[in-house]
MIBA-964662 format. One record per residue (C-alpha): x, y negated, z; residue number from 1. Coordinates in nm, 4 decimals, always signed. Each point is the difference from the previous one (the first is absolute). Example, Ala and Ser with C-alpha at 12.3 -4.5 7.8 and 13.67 -1.06 7.14 Angstrom:
BEGIN
       c1       c2       c3   k
  +1.2300  +0.4500  +0.7800   1
  +0.1370  -0.3440  -0.0660   2
//
This chain:
BEGIN
       c1       c2       c3   k
  -0.2557  -2.5391  +2.0036   1
  +0.3860  +0.0899  -0.0493   2
  +0.0453  +0.3501  -0.1231   3
  +0.3150  +0.2152  +0.1007   4
  +0.1026  -0.0093  -0.3795   5
  +0.0374  -0.3690  +0.0168   6
  +0.2944  +0.0091  +0.2285   7
  +0.3520  -0.0034  -0.1373   8
  +0.1042  +0.3015  +0.2202   9
  +0.0094  +0.3599  -0.1222  10
  -0.2934  +0.2133  +0.0862  11
  -0.0345  +0.2868  +0.2384  12
  -0.1716  +0.2710  -0.2136  13
  -0.2021  +0.2828  +0.1330  14
  -0.0941  +0.2827  -0.2525  15
  -0.2914  +0.2214  +0.0338  16
  +0.0834  +0.2572  -0.1129  17
  +0.3248  +0.1488  -0.1342  18
  -0.1499  +0.1598  -0.2965  19
  +0.1354  -0.0257  -0.3486  20
  -0.1237  -0.3578  -0.0473  21
  +0.0476  -0.1372  +0.3464  22
  +0.3562  +0.1301  +0.0403  23
  +0.1094  -0.1531  -0.3472  24
  -0.1691  -0.3211  +0.0792  25
  +0.1578  -0.0215  +0.3428  26
  +0.3461  +0.0627  -0.1542  27
  -0.0590  -0.2578  -0.2612  28
  -0.1060  -0.2589  +0.2615  29
  +0.3157  +0.0995  +0.2081  30
  +0.2340  -0.0588  -0.3122  31
  -0.1818  -0.3415  -0.0289  32
  +0.1291  -0.0762  +0.3511  33
  -0.3051  +0.0654  +0.2198  34
  +0.0322  +0.2194  +0.2916  35
  -0.2006  +0.3250  +0.0165  36
  -0.0759  +0.0223  +0.3751  37
  -0.2034  +0.3128  -0.0078  38
  -0.1861  +0.2652  -0.2187  39
  -0.2531  +0.2798  +0.0543  40
  +0.0175  +0.3466  -0.1277  41
  -0.1301  +0.3418  +0.1143  42
  +0.0564  +0.2443  -0.2661  43
  +0.3632  +0.1602  -0.0552  44
  +0.0104  -0.1818  -0.3316  45
  -0.0678  -0.3215  +0.1331  46
  +0.2605  +0.0294  +0.2726  47
  +0.2653  +0.1120  -0.2622  48
  -0.1037  -0.2764  -0.2285  49
  +0.0395  -0.2611  +0.2899  50
  +0.3420  +0.1340  +0.0962  51
  +0.1223  -0.0270  -0.3553  52
  -0.1607  -0.3520  -0.0967  53
  -0.0466  -0.1513  +0.3191  54
  +0.3130  +0.1104  +0.2210  55
  -0.0133  -0.0911  +0.3563  56
  -0.3421  -0.1326  -0.0256  57
  -0.1893  +0.1406  +0.3132  58
  -0.3241  +0.2320  -0.0853  59
  -0.2947  -0.1585  +0.2147  60
  -0.3761  +0.0589  -0.0047  61
  -0.1954  -0.2211  -0.2393  62
  -0.1286  -0.2278  +0.2811  63
  +0.3321  -0.0801  +0.1358  64
  +0.1532  -0.0555  -0.3456  65
  -0.2630  -0.2523  -0.0675  66
  +0.0179  -0.1687  +0.3388  67
  +0.3897  -0.0646  -0.0453  68
  +0.0079  -0.1266  -0.3691  69
  -0.0130  -0.3321  -0.1485  70
  -0.0805  +0.1684  -0.3341  71
  -0.2118  +0.3146  +0.0162  72
  -0.0073  +0.2301  -0.3112  73
  -0.2930  +0.2458  -0.0086  74
  +0.1197  +0.2462  -0.2501  75
  -0.2543  +0.2803  +0.0410  76
  -0.2428  +0.1835  -0.2387  77
  -0.2951  -0.1984  -0.1197  78
  -0.2594  +0.2102  +0.2026  79
  +0.1968  -0.0561  +0.3290  80
  +0.0356  -0.3713  -0.0356  81
  -0.3430  -0.1345  +0.1160  82
  +0.0107  +0.2024  +0.3057  83
  +0.3615  -0.0657  +0.1022  84
  -0.0650  -0.3712  -0.0464  85
  -0.3081  +0.0041  +0.2283  86
  +0.1624  +0.2172  +0.2496  87
  +0.3132  -0.2227  +0.0194  88
  -0.2276  -0.3165  +0.0352  89
  -0.2069  +0.1585  +0.2537  90
  +0.3044  +0.0769  +0.2072  91
  +0.1359  -0.3744  -0.0323  92
  +0.2867  +0.0967  -0.1853  93
  -0.0059  -0.3008  -0.2003  94
  +0.0873  -0.3566  +0.0961  95
  -0.0409  -0.3539  -0.1588  96
  +0.2889  -0.0767  -0.2442  97
  +0.0723  +0.3678  -0.0924  98
  +0.0010  +0.1029  -0.3695  99
  -0.1955  +0.3173  -0.0637 100
  +0.0724  +0.1590  -0.3324 101
  -0.1511  +0.3177  -0.1424 102
  +0.1219  +0.1825  -0.3168 103
  -0.3236  +0.1515  -0.1355 104
  -0.0963  -0.0681  -0.3493 105
  -0.3588  +0.0581  +0.0454 106
  -0.0706  -0.2734  +0.2565 107
  +0.0624  -0.3732  +0.0234 108
  +0.0072  -0.1903  +0.3281 109
  -0.3560  +0.0653  +0.0990 110
  +0.1013  +0.3247  +0.1553 111
  +0.2173  -0.2017  +0.2447 112
  -0.2659  -0.2101  +0.1367 113
  +0.0127  +0.1617  +0.3432 114
  +0.3533  -0.1110  +0.0223 115
  -0.0813  -0.3364  -0.1519 116
  -0.2309  -0.0697  +0.2924 117
  +0.3224  -0.0137  +0.2127 118
  +0.1324  -0.2810  -0.2299 119
  +0.2570  +0.1966  -0.1746 120
  +0.0942  -0.0733  -0.3628 121
  -0.1550  +0.2935  -0.2125 122
  +0.1831  +0.1003  -0.3091 123
  -0.0494  +0.3085  -0.2613 124
  +0.3249  +0.0861  -0.1835 125
  -0.0223  +0.2916  -0.2255 126
  +0.3170  +0.1282  -0.1825 127
  -0.0973  +0.1105  -0.3489 128
  +0.2416  +0.2833  -0.0017 129
  +0.0074  +0.3798  +0.0964 130
  +0.2136  +0.0832  +0.3238 131
  +0.2097  +0.2956  +0.0715 132
  +0.1009  -0.1438  +0.3398 133
  +0.3564  +0.0181  -0.0774 134
  +0.2784  -0.2614  -0.0125 135
  -0.0240  -0.0620  -0.4035 136
  -0.3548  -0.1312  +0.0659 137
  +0.1318  -0.3184  +0.1747 138
  +0.2023  -0.0574  -0.3295 139
  -0.3062  +0.0848  -0.2028 140
  -0.1932  -0.2894  +0.1660 141
  +0.1966  -0.2420  -0.1985 142
  -0.1480  +0.0934  -0.3064 143
  -0.3704  +0.0185  +0.1077 144
  -0.2790  -0.2271  +0.0722 145
  -0.2008  -0.0414  +0.3301 146
  -0.3598  -0.0776  -0.0001 147
  -0.0349  -0.2844  +0.2558 148
  -0.3280  -0.0963  +0.1426 149
  -0.0820  -0.2685  +0.2685 150
  -0.2887  -0.1956  +0.1091 151
  -0.1355  -0.1770  -0.2885 152
  +0.0353  -0.3888  +0.1272 153
  +0.3173  +0.0683  +0.1922 154
  +0.2688  -0.1100  -0.2293 155
  +0.2799  +0.0170  +0.2638 156
  -0.1056  +0.3807  +0.0574 157
  +0.0434  +0.0793  -0.3654 158
  +0.3341  -0.1580  +0.0109 159
  +0.1041  +0.1919  +0.2945 160
  -0.0954  +0.3347  -0.1597 161
  +0.1796  -0.1096  -0.3271 162
  +0.3184  -0.0799  +0.2029 163
  -0.0106  +0.3321  +0.1803 164
  -0.0074  +0.1725  -0.3380 165
  +0.2820  -0.2032  -0.1516 166
  +0.2137  +0.0630  +0.2967 167
  -0.0465  +0.3833  -0.0628 168
  +0.1086  -0.0590  -0.3421 169
  -0.3341  +0.0694  -0.1683 170
  -0.2284  -0.2308  -0.2194 171
  -0.3251  -0.1168  +0.1752 172
  -0.3242  -0.0096  -0.2072 173
  -0.3150  -0.1587  +0.1423 174
  -0.2987  +0.2307  +0.0211 175
  -0.3332  -0.1585  +0.1083 176
  -0.1763  +0.1528  +0.2920 177
  -0.3077  +0.0579  -0.2312 178
  +0.1862  +0.2103  -0.2528 179
  +0.2101  +0.1964  +0.2145 180
  -0.1925  +0.3326  -0.0286 181
  -0.0030  -0.0436  -0.3847 182
  +0.3787  -0.0855  -0.0069 183
  +0.0608  +0.3229  +0.1898 184
  -0.2302  +0.2088  -0.2069 185
  +0.1933  -0.1131  -0.3181 186
  +0.3466  +0.0608  +0.1331 187
  -0.0968  +0.3316  +0.1463 188
  -0.1622  +0.1109  -0.3130 189
  +0.3059  -0.0920  -0.2100 190
  +0.2646  +0.1498  +0.2354 191
  -0.1636  +0.2782  +0.1820 192
  -0.1940  +0.1313  -0.3105 193
  +0.3201  -0.0395  -0.2300 194
  +0.1876  +0.2135  +0.2499 195
  -0.2827  +0.2692  -0.0537 196
  -0.0023  -0.0377  -0.3736 197
  +0.3823  +0.0544  -0.0332 198
  -0.0022  +0.2876  +0.2299 199
  -0.2901  +0.1811  -0.1994 200
  +0.1806  -0.0636  -0.3337 201
  +0.3299  +0.1535  +0.1407 202
  -0.2009  +0.2957  +0.1401 203
  -0.1596  +0.0625  -0.3170 204
  +0.3362  -0.0203  -0.1800 205
  +0.1382  +0.2610  +0.2383 206
  -0.3075  +0.2159  -0.0463 207
  +0.0772  -0.0057  -0.3713 208
  +0.3508  +0.0980  +0.0564 209
  +0.1538  -0.3326  -0.0902 210
  +0.2946  -0.0893  +0.2176 211
  +0.1519  -0.2254  +0.1434 212
  -0.3468  -0.1595  +0.0097 213
  +0.1154  -0.3119  +0.1976 214
  +0.2840  -0.0684  -0.2260 215
  -0.2161  +0.0388  -0.3028 216
  -0.2723  -0.2516  +0.1001 217
  +0.2152  -0.2450  +0.1937 218
  +0.1080  -0.2232  -0.2984 219
  -0.3576  +0.0162  -0.1658 220
  -0.1669  -0.1016  +0.3450 221
  +0.2495  -0.2780  +0.0563 222
  -0.0410  -0.1489  -0.3407 223
  -0.3722  +0.0362  +0.0165 224
  -0.0133  -0.1963  +0.3427 225
  +0.2591  -0.2642  -0.1390 226
  -0.2016  -0.0454  -0.3163 227
  -0.3502  -0.0500  +0.1546 228
  +0.1327  -0.2525  +0.2692 229
  +0.1551  -0.1932  -0.2688 230
  -0.2637  +0.0219  -0.2729 231
  -0.3167  +0.1189  +0.1611 232
  -0.2624  +0.2100  -0.2135 233
  +0.2038  -0.0641  -0.3203 234
  +0.2472  +0.2607  +0.1476 235
  -0.2614  +0.2645  -0.0207 236
  +0.1203  +0.2941  -0.1995 237
  -0.1169  +0.3743  -0.0438 238
  -0.2749  +0.1852  -0.1769 239
  -0.2791  -0.1812  +0.1867 240
  +0.1275  -0.3501  -0.0957 241
  +0.0779  +0.1160  -0.3533 242
  -0.3583  +0.1628  -0.0409 243
  +0.1428  +0.3567  -0.0591 244
  -0.3176  +0.1843  +0.1087 245
  +0.1249  +0.3388  -0.1255 246
  +0.3001  -0.0326  +0.2381 247
  -0.2323  -0.0980  +0.3010 248
  -0.2161  +0.2985  -0.0738 249
  +0.3041  +0.2278  +0.0060 250
  +0.1256  -0.1536  +0.3203 251
  -0.3336  +0.0648  +0.1661 252
  -0.0083  +0.3636  -0.1246 253
  +0.3546  +0.0601  +0.1331 254
  -0.0763  -0.1497  +0.3344 255
  -0.3359  +0.2021  +0.0152 256
  +0.2143  +0.3277  -0.0232 257
  +0.2951  -0.0813  +0.1921 258
  -0.0445  -0.2922  +0.2268 259
  -0.3872  -0.0520  +0.0610 260
  +0.0523  -0.1935  +0.3178 261
  +0.1335  -0.2780  -0.2216 262
  -0.2885  -0.0330  -0.2425 263
  -0.2083  -0.2427  +0.1929 264
  +0.3141  -0.2543  +0.0613 265
  +0.1001  +0.0448  -0.3701 266
  -0.3463  -0.0903  -0.1250 267
  -0.0436  -0.2956  +0.2549 268
  +0.3426  -0.1419  -0.0849 269
  -0.0378  +0.0460  -0.3856 270
  -0.3519  -0.1752  +0.0134 271
  +0.1708  -0.2803  +0.1746 272
  +0.2820  -0.0114  -0.2566 273
  -0.2460  +0.0196  -0.2971 274
  -0.1930  -0.3100  +0.1417 275
  +0.3219  -0.1952  +0.0660 276
  +0.1393  +0.0829  -0.3489 277
  -0.3257  -0.1066  -0.1526 278
  -0.0058  -0.3195  +0.1974 279
  +0.3655  -0.0746  -0.1150 280
  -0.0773  +0.0562  -0.3651 281
  +0.1989  +0.3210  -0.0368 282
  -0.2823  +0.2144  -0.0543 283
  -0.3073  -0.1063  -0.2089 284
  -0.3633  +0.0583  +0.1065 285
  -0.0441  +0.3151  -0.1951 286
  +0.3169  +0.1589  +0.1047 287
  -0.0661  -0.0799  +0.3759 288
  -0.3581  +0.1457  -0.0310 289
  +0.1524  +0.3284  -0.1653 290
  +0.2467  +0.0267  +0.2943 291
  -0.2595  -0.0631  +0.2714 292
  -0.2354  +0.2634  -0.1646 293
  +0.2820  +0.2742  -0.0170 294
  +0.0842  -0.0687  +0.3553 295
  -0.3717  +0.0785  +0.1079 296
  +0.0064  +0.3318  -0.1987 297
  +0.1723  +0.1924  +0.2774 298
//
């Protein structure tokens, strides 16, 4: 079987839909020389995004977008994706030789099985970055990785996925189908919960009357992130990693009085820090036990 990707000609791309991810990937594919033939969008934000990032690209219903395209990009929320694929397949919107890509991190290519029955090339391409849906995101793709998943034994499909990622300026990373949910849990835990953690820290500083909170923590957090990516657990610092039980108790007391909503997350993260510090040899067994005991007192 010859897939559309194996032709030398540029692809006609249909984007469903013009959300933050779809509009940016569409713009990146256009910059690589592909033709964006249609996109879909209903909300006012999607329409404005399409006008900004995909100028002169017609807005069409999802079924029309899929039927017209050589490369169909399904950039929709995780919970919407299975129903969308099933609906488009049932309406005979796919044809042999098409490339059908989704951008969900939580799914591999299994979710595209209804489309695969029409002899399309199924791919999962998940950009590992946060999107604003603005033009600068297209440039940011150049510094990010994209999780690529294809059918395990189809080396040609893997190559197609990697080639599309490289064309958009990003770095492809192969993610096996079986580990896709764990992969997504890991990056969501890191990125989404990091954002929550930083926002909580800034809010607590403001509550204490310390301003400008963001400027205060920015160098600290940037250095902490850089250090842990370079050195792993050896970069752990702070009262837990040092075994300063008195300081840990003081933190818990202050949070109990002034920010009780943070107690559970502080305790959980401090426990993980203690275990990681002990595993890295930064905290001896007795000091780790004392820290863990103090965390359970509140």
